[in-house]
Biopython code that builds the backbone (N, CA, C, O; Angstrom):
import numpy as np
from Bio.PDB.StructureBuilder import StructureBuilder

atoms = [
    (1, "UNK", "N", (-54.398, 33.133, -66.861)),
    (1, "UNK", "CA", (-56.145, 33.339, -66.593)),
    (1, "UNK", "C", (-56.644, 32.598, -66.561)),
    (1, "UNK", "O", (-56.417, 31.871, -67.529)),
    (2, "UNK", "N", (-57.743, 32.023, -65.540)),
    (2, "UNK", "CA", (-58.470, 30.823, -65.479)),
    (2, "UNK", "C", (-59.622, 30.630, -66.403)),
    (2, "UNK", "O", (-60.305, 31.615, -66.682)),
    (3, "UNK", "N", (-59.942, 29.334, -66.963)),
    (3, "UNK", "CA", (-60.575, 29.191, -67.552)),
    (3, "UNK", "C", (-61.843, 29.898, -67.337)),
    (3, "UNK", "O", (-62.323, 30.312, -68.392)),
    (4, "UNK", "N", (-62.796, 30.262, -65.876)),
    (4, "UNK", "CA", (-63.717, 31.318, -65.662)),
    (4, "UNK", "C", (-63.786, 32.350, -65.904)),
    (4, "UNK", "O", (-64.701, 32.889, -66.526)),
    (5, "UNK", "N", (-62.846, 32.837, -65.470)),
    (5, "UNK", "CA", (-62.455, 34.770, -66.441)),
    (5, "UNK", "C", (-62.481, 34.191, -67.962)),
    (5, "UNK", "O", (-63.259, 34.543, -68.849)),
    (6, "UNK", "N", (-61.661, 33.421, -68.032)),
    (6, "UNK", "CA", (-62.180, 33.250, -69.954)),
    (6, "UNK", "C", (-63.441, 33.682, -70.530)),
    (6, "UNK", "O", (-63.910, 34.700, -71.038)),
    (7, "UNK", "N", (-63.926, 32.082, -70.149)),
    (7, "UNK", "CA", (-65.455, 32.247, -70.416)),
    (7, "UNK", "C", (-66.243, 33.546, -70.373)),
    (7, "UNK", "O", (-66.961, 33.868, -71.320)),
    (8, "UNK", "N", (-66.088, 34.455, -69.049)),
    (8, "UNK", "CA", (-66.683, 35.427, -69.009)),
    (8, "UNK", "C", (-66.728, 36.495, -70.009)),
    (8, "UNK", "O", (-67.754, 37.025, -70.435)),
    (9, "UNK", "N", (-65.405, 36.788, -70.377)),
    (9, "UNK", "CA", (-64.805, 37.282, -71.216)),
    (9, "UNK", "C", (-65.756, 37.218, -72.595)),
    (9, "UNK", "O", (-66.587, 37.987, -73.077)),
    (10, "UNK", "N", (-65.140, 35.732, -73.040)),
    (10, "UNK", "CA", (-65.915, 35.117, -73.838)),
    (10, "UNK", "C", (-67.614, 35.851, -74.172)),
    (10, "UNK", "O", (-68.098, 36.455, -75.130)),
    (11, "UNK", "N", (-68.109, 35.430, -72.883)),
    (11, "UNK", "CA", (-69.640, 35.865, -72.963)),
    (11, "UNK", "C", (-70.053, 37.167, -73.547)),
    (11, "UNK", "O", (-70.999, 37.484, -74.268)),
    (12, "UNK", "N", (-68.681, 38.084, -72.820)),
    (12, "UNK", "CA", (-68.848, 39.653, -72.658)),
    (12, "UNK", "C", (-69.089, 39.992, -74.104)),
    (12, "UNK", "O", (-70.093, 40.603, -74.468)),
    (13, "UNK", "N", (-68.027, 39.532, -75.017)),
    (13, "UNK", "CA", (-67.842, 39.311, -76.397)),
    (13, "UNK", "C", (-69.115, 39.080, -77.354)),
    (13, "UNK", "O", (-69.533, 39.765, -78.287)),
    (14, "UNK", "N", (-69.562, 37.941, -76.829)),
    (14, "UNK", "CA", (-70.842, 38.000, -77.343)),
    (14, "UNK", "C", (-71.644, 38.495, -77.148)),
    (14, "UNK", "O", (-72.105, 39.119, -78.103)),
    (15, "UNK", "N", (-72.264, 38.575, -76.038)),
    (15, "UNK", "CA", (-73.273, 40.139, -76.170)),
    (15, "UNK", "C", (-72.661, 41.371, -77.189)),
    (15, "UNK", "O", (-73.270, 41.600, -78.234)),
    (16, "UNK", "N", (-71.798, 41.921, -76.949)),
    (16, "UNK", "CA", (-71.172, 43.007, -77.628)),
    (16, "UNK", "C", (-71.334, 42.762, -79.135)),
    (16, "UNK", "O", (-71.954, 43.690, -79.654)),
    (17, "UNK", "N", (-70.873, 41.546, -80.230)),
    (17, "UNK", "CA", (-71.391, 41.306, -81.446)),
    (17, "UNK", "C", (-72.893, 41.067, -81.222)),
    (17, "UNK", "O", (-73.523, 41.021, -82.278)),
    (18, "UNK", "N", (-73.600, 40.909, -80.133)),
    (18, "UNK", "CA", (-74.888, 40.533, -80.392)),
    (18, "UNK", "C", (-75.365, 41.785, -80.666)),
    (18, "UNK", "O", (-75.922, 41.759, -81.764)),
    (19, "UNK", "N", (-75.402, 42.970, -80.116)),
    (19, "UNK", "CA", (-75.807, 44.178, -80.048)),
    (19, "UNK", "C", (-75.392, 44.957, -81.526)),
    (19, "UNK", "O", (-76.044, 45.385, -82.477)),
    (20, "UNK", "N", (-74.644, 44.924, -81.343)),
    (20, "UNK", "CA", (-73.897, 45.575, -83.137)),
    (20, "UNK", "C", (-74.451, 44.918, -84.456)),
    (20, "UNK", "O", (-74.394, 45.544, -85.514)),
    (21, "UNK", "N", (-74.872, 43.922, -84.403)),
    (21, "UNK", "CA", (-75.446, 42.808, -85.091)),
    (21, "UNK", "C", (-76.859, 44.074, -85.053)),
    (21, "UNK", "O", (-77.026, 45.034, -85.806)),
    (22, "UNK", "N", (-77.678, 43.627, -83.925)),
    (22, "UNK", "CA", (-78.944, 44.788, -83.939)),
    (22, "UNK", "C", (-78.921, 45.415, -84.294)),
    (22, "UNK", "O", (-79.429, 45.432, -85.415)),
    (23, "UNK", "N", (-78.273, 46.722, -83.726)),
    (23, "UNK", "CA", (-77.927, 48.001, -84.053)),
    (23, "UNK", "C", (-77.963, 48.093, -85.328)),
    (23, "UNK", "O", (-78.752, 48.879, -85.852)),
    (24, "UNK", "N", (-77.144, 47.334, -86.054)),
    (24, "UNK", "CA", (-76.721, 47.632, -87.729)),
    (24, "UNK", "C", (-78.447, 47.108, -88.680)),
    (24, "UNK", "O", (-78.875, 47.669, -89.689)),
    (25, "UNK", "N", (-79.051, 46.032, -88.012)),
    (25, "UNK", "CA", (-80.040, 45.303, -88.624)),
    (25, "UNK", "C", (-81.419, 46.571, -87.571)),
    (25, "UNK", "O", (-82.484, 46.363, -88.152)),
    (26, "UNK", "N", (-81.542, 47.061, -87.035)),
    (26, "UNK", "CA", (-82.324, 48.002, -87.102)),
    (26, "UNK", "C", (-82.963, 49.166, -87.207)),
    (26, "UNK", "O", (-84.123, 49.573, -87.154)),
    (27, "UNK", "N", (-81.124, 49.895, -87.487)),
    (27, "UNK", "CA", (-81.188, 51.054, -87.973)),
    (27, "UNK", "C", (-81.640, 50.860, -89.998)),
    (27, "UNK", "O", (-82.560, 51.364, -90.642)),
    (28, "UNK", "N", (-80.568, 49.974, -90.408)),
    (28, "UNK", "CA", (-81.251, 50.030, -91.859)),
    (28, "UNK", "C", (-81.673, 49.343, -92.486)),
    (28, "UNK", "O", (-81.205, 48.932, -93.547)),
    (29, "UNK", "N", (-83.476, 48.809, -91.564)),
    (29, "UNK", "CA", (-84.300, 48.421, -91.878)),
    (29, "UNK", "C", (-85.120, 48.958, -93.328)),
    (29, "UNK", "O", (-85.458, 50.115, -93.579)),
    (30, "UNK", "N", (-85.353, 47.519, -94.331)),
    (30, "UNK", "CA", (-86.160, 48.186, -95.530)),
    (30, "UNK", "C", (-86.974, 48.638, -95.528)),
    (30, "UNK", "O", (-87.917, 48.042, -95.008)),
    (31, "UNK", "N", (-87.220, 50.050, -96.117)),
    (31, "UNK", "CA", (-88.622, 50.798, -95.706)),
    (31, "UNK", "C", (-89.365, 50.533, -97.307)),
    (31, "UNK", "O", (-90.544, 50.223, -97.483)),
    (32, "UNK", "N", (-88.709, 50.670, -97.985)),
    (32, "UNK", "CA", (-89.284, 50.470, -99.543)),
    (32, "UNK", "C", (-89.163, 49.362, -100.357)),
    (32, "UNK", "O", (-88.259, 48.696, -99.853)),
    (33, "UNK", "N", (-89.437, 48.993, -101.005)),
    (33, "UNK", "CA", (-88.862, 47.661, -101.557)),
    (33, "UNK", "C", (-88.358, 47.870, -103.123)),
    (33, "UNK", "O", (-88.213, 47.069, -104.046)),
    (34, "UNK", "N", (-88.175, 49.148, -103.027)),
    (34, "UNK", "CA", (-87.640, 48.818, -104.296)),
    (34, "UNK", "C", (-86.214, 48.712, -104.089)),
    (34, "UNK", "O", (-85.765, 48.490, -102.964)),
    (35, "UNK", "N", (-85.189, 48.912, -105.487)),
    (35, "UNK", "CA", (-83.682, 48.578, -105.447)),
    (35, "UNK", "C", (-82.949, 49.431, -105.363)),
    (35, "UNK", "O", (-81.834, 49.079, -104.980)),
    (36, "UNK", "N", (-83.149, 51.049, -105.671)),
    (36, "UNK", "CA", (-82.506, 51.897, -104.997)),
    (36, "UNK", "C", (-82.062, 51.727, -103.981)),
    (36, "UNK", "O", (-80.894, 51.397, -103.777)),
    (37, "UNK", "N", (-83.069, 51.957, -102.987)),
    (37, "UNK", "CA", (-83.550, 51.890, -101.020)),
    (37, "UNK", "C", (-82.700, 50.597, -100.804)),
    (37, "UNK", "O", (-81.944, 50.766, -99.847)),
    (38, "UNK", "N", (-82.597, 49.622, -101.252)),
    (38, "UNK", "CA", (-82.599, 48.230, -101.108)),
    (38, "UNK", "C", (-80.749, 48.330, -100.935)),
    (38, "UNK", "O", (-80.044, 48.189, -99.936)),
    (39, "UNK", "N", (-80.287, 48.724, -102.818)),
    (39, "UNK", "CA", (-78.345, 49.164, -102.476)),
    (39, "UNK", "C", (-78.198, 49.951, -101.699)),
    (39, "UNK", "O", (-77.529, 49.819, -100.674)),
    (40, "UNK", "N", (-78.820, 50.952, -102.057)),
    (40, "UNK", "CA", (-78.127, 52.013, -100.540)),
    (40, "UNK", "C", (-78.023, 51.579, -99.076)),
    (40, "UNK", "O", (-77.040, 51.982, -98.454)),
    (41, "UNK", "N", (-78.887, 50.834, -98.473)),
    (41, "UNK", "CA", (-79.075, 50.017, -97.413)),
    (41, "UNK", "C", (-77.717, 49.099, -97.515)),
    (41, "UNK", "O", (-76.741, 49.164, -96.767)),
    (42, "UNK", "N", (-77.853, 48.483, -98.309)),
    (42, "UNK", "CA", (-76.638, 47.206, -98.176)),
    (42, "UNK", "C", (-75.241, 47.788, -98.373)),
    (42, "UNK", "O", (-74.192, 47.199, -98.112)),
    (43, "UNK", "N", (-75.370, 49.086, -98.894)),
    (43, "UNK", "CA", (-74.114, 49.606, -98.799)),
    (43, "UNK", "C", (-73.621, 50.457, -98.021)),
    (43, "UNK", "O", (-72.478, 50.889, -98.173)),
    (44, "UNK", "N", (-74.397, 50.817, -97.088)),
    (44, "UNK", "CA", (-74.563, 51.733, -95.639)),
    (44, "UNK", "C", (-73.830, 50.716, -94.640)),
    (44, "UNK", "O", (-72.909, 50.887, -93.841)),
    (45, "UNK", "N", (-74.749, 49.356, -95.062)),
    (45, "UNK", "CA", (-74.919, 48.561, -93.969)),
    (45, "UNK", "C", (-73.218, 47.956, -93.877)),
    (45, "UNK", "O", (-72.625, 47.727, -92.823)),
    (46, "UNK", "N", (-72.709, 47.799, -95.136)),
    (46, "UNK", "CA", (-71.837, 47.006, -95.476)),
    (46, "UNK", "C", (-70.298, 47.987, -94.907)),
    (46, "UNK", "O", (-69.268, 47.513, -94.428)),
    (47, "UNK", "N", (-70.611, 49.377, -95.160)),
    (47, "UNK", "CA", (-69.307, 50.380, -94.468)),
    (47, "UNK", "C", (-69.646, 50.552, -93.118)),
    (47, "UNK", "O", (-68.814, 51.287, -92.585)),
    (48, "UNK", "N", (-70.590, 50.153, -92.282)),
    (48, "UNK", "CA", (-70.667, 50.418, -91.204)),
    (48, "UNK", "C", (-70.493, 48.740, -90.225)),
    (48, "UNK", "O", (-70.538, 48.530, -89.013)),
    (49, "UNK", "N", (-70.283, 47.765, -91.441)),
    (49, "UNK", "CA", (-70.175, 46.902, -90.344)),
    (49, "UNK", "C", (-68.315, 46.552, -90.402)),
    (49, "UNK", "O", (-67.737, 45.683, -89.749)),
    (50, "UNK", "N", (-67.705, 47.510, -91.367)),
    (50, "UNK", "CA", (-66.525, 47.524, -91.157)),
    (50, "UNK", "C", (-66.229, 48.347, -90.174)),
    (50, "UNK", "O", (-65.633, 47.938, -89.178)),
    (51, "UNK", "N", (-66.529, 49.358, -90.290)),
    (51, "UNK", "CA", (-66.198, 50.847, -89.004)),
    (51, "UNK", "C", (-66.847, 49.947, -87.501)),
    (51, "UNK", "O", (-66.314, 50.440, -86.507)),
    (52, "UNK", "N", (-67.617, 49.042, -87.204)),
    (52, "UNK", "CA", (-68.519, 48.495, -86.124)),
    (52, "UNK", "C", (-66.913, 47.255, -86.389)),
    (52, "UNK", "O", (-66.204, 47.313, -85.385)),
    (53, "UNK", "N", (-66.604, 46.731, -86.969)),
    (53, "UNK", "CA", (-65.751, 45.449, -86.910)),
    (53, "UNK", "C", (-64.505, 46.052, -85.938)),
    (53, "UNK", "O", (-64.176, 45.743, -84.793)),
    (54, "UNK", "N", (-63.871, 47.190, -87.021)),
    (54, "UNK", "CA", (-62.665, 47.483, -86.693)),
    (54, "UNK", "C", (-62.803, 47.997, -84.925)),
    (54, "UNK", "O", (-61.982, 47.521, -84.141)),
    (55, "UNK", "N", (-63.953, 49.040, -84.365)),
    (55, "UNK", "CA", (-64.199, 49.201, -83.160)),
    (55, "UNK", "C", (-64.082, 48.171, -82.148)),
    (55, "UNK", "O", (-63.551, 48.180, -81.037)),
    (56, "UNK", "N", (-64.917, 46.982, -83.018)),
    (56, "UNK", "CA", (-64.976, 45.530, -81.908)),
    (56, "UNK", "C", (-63.626, 44.944, -81.500)),
    (56, "UNK", "O", (-63.279, 44.398, -80.453)),
    (57, "UNK", "N", (-63.056, 45.176, -82.475)),
    (57, "UNK", "CA", (-61.817, 44.593, -82.394)),
    (57, "UNK", "C", (-60.980, 45.180, -81.681)),
    (57, "UNK", "O", (-60.160, 44.453, -81.120)),
    (58, "UNK", "N", (-60.902, 46.470, -81.484)),
    (58, "UNK", "CA", (-60.285, 47.046, -80.355)),
    (58, "UNK", "C", (-61.002, 47.363, -78.728)),
    (58, "UNK", "O", (-60.568, 47.964, -77.746)),
    (59, "UNK", "N", (-62.380, 46.592, -79.026)),
    (59, "UNK", "CA", (-62.640, 46.500, -77.810)),
    (59, "UNK", "C", (-62.373, 44.996, -77.194)),
    (59, "UNK", "O", (-62.483, 44.588, -76.038)),
    (60, "UNK", "N", (-62.013, 44.380, -78.309)),
    (60, "UNK", "CA", (-61.938, 42.572, -77.811)),
    (60, "UNK", "C", (-60.700, 42.755, -77.251)),
    (60, "UNK", "O", (-60.685, 42.102, -76.207)),
    (61, "UNK", "N", (-59.317, 43.497, -77.476)),
    (61, "UNK", "CA", (-58.106, 44.135, -76.976)),
    (61, "UNK", "C", (-58.030, 44.562, -75.911)),
    (61, "UNK", "O", (-57.143, 44.070, -75.214)),
    (62, "UNK", "N", (-58.716, 45.419, -75.427)),
    (62, "UNK", "CA", (-59.095, 45.957, -74.444)),
    (62, "UNK", "C", (-59.434, 44.597, -73.149)),
    (62, "UNK", "O", (-58.716, 44.307, -72.192)),
    (63, "UNK", "N", (-60.680, 44.007, -73.533)),
    (63, "UNK", "CA", (-60.728, 43.036, -72.995)),
    (63, "UNK", "C", (-59.863, 41.973, -72.470)),
    (63, "UNK", "O", (-59.517, 41.666, -71.329)),
    (64, "UNK", "N", (-59.551, 41.376, -73.952)),
    (64, "UNK", "CA", (-58.294, 40.165, -73.022)),
    (64, "UNK", "C", (-57.454, 41.040, -72.501)),
    (64, "UNK", "O", (-57.386, 40.536, -71.380)),
    (65, "UNK", "N", (-56.715, 42.026, -72.445)),
    (65, "UNK", "CA", (-55.715, 42.530, -71.658)),
    (65, "UNK", "C", (-55.951, 42.604, -70.463)),
    (65, "UNK", "O", (-55.100, 43.047, -69.692)),
]
sb = StructureBuilder()
sb.init_structure("model")
sb.init_model(0)
sb.init_chain("A")
sb.init_seg("    ")
for serial, (resi, resn, name, xyz) in enumerate(atoms, 1):
    if name == "N":
        sb.init_residue(resn, " ", resi, " ")
    sb.init_atom(name, np.array(xyz, "f"), 0.0, 1.0, " ", f" {name:<3s}", serial, name[0])
structure = sb.get_structure()
C-alpha cells in the first residue's frame, strides 16, 4: 500500500472515532446534577464505549484489509 492510501485510511479512521465519541457525548449529556443520574449515565456510557470500540475495531479491520 502506498503512503497516500494509508494516510487516507487513517483520516477515515479518525473521522469514525470522532463520530463515535460525539454520538456518545450527545446521547448521554447530564440533564440533572444529582449523583444517581450521573452514575447511571457514566455506566451506560462505559457500556456503550465498550460496544462501540468492538464495532469500531471491526470497521478498522475491514478498512485496513
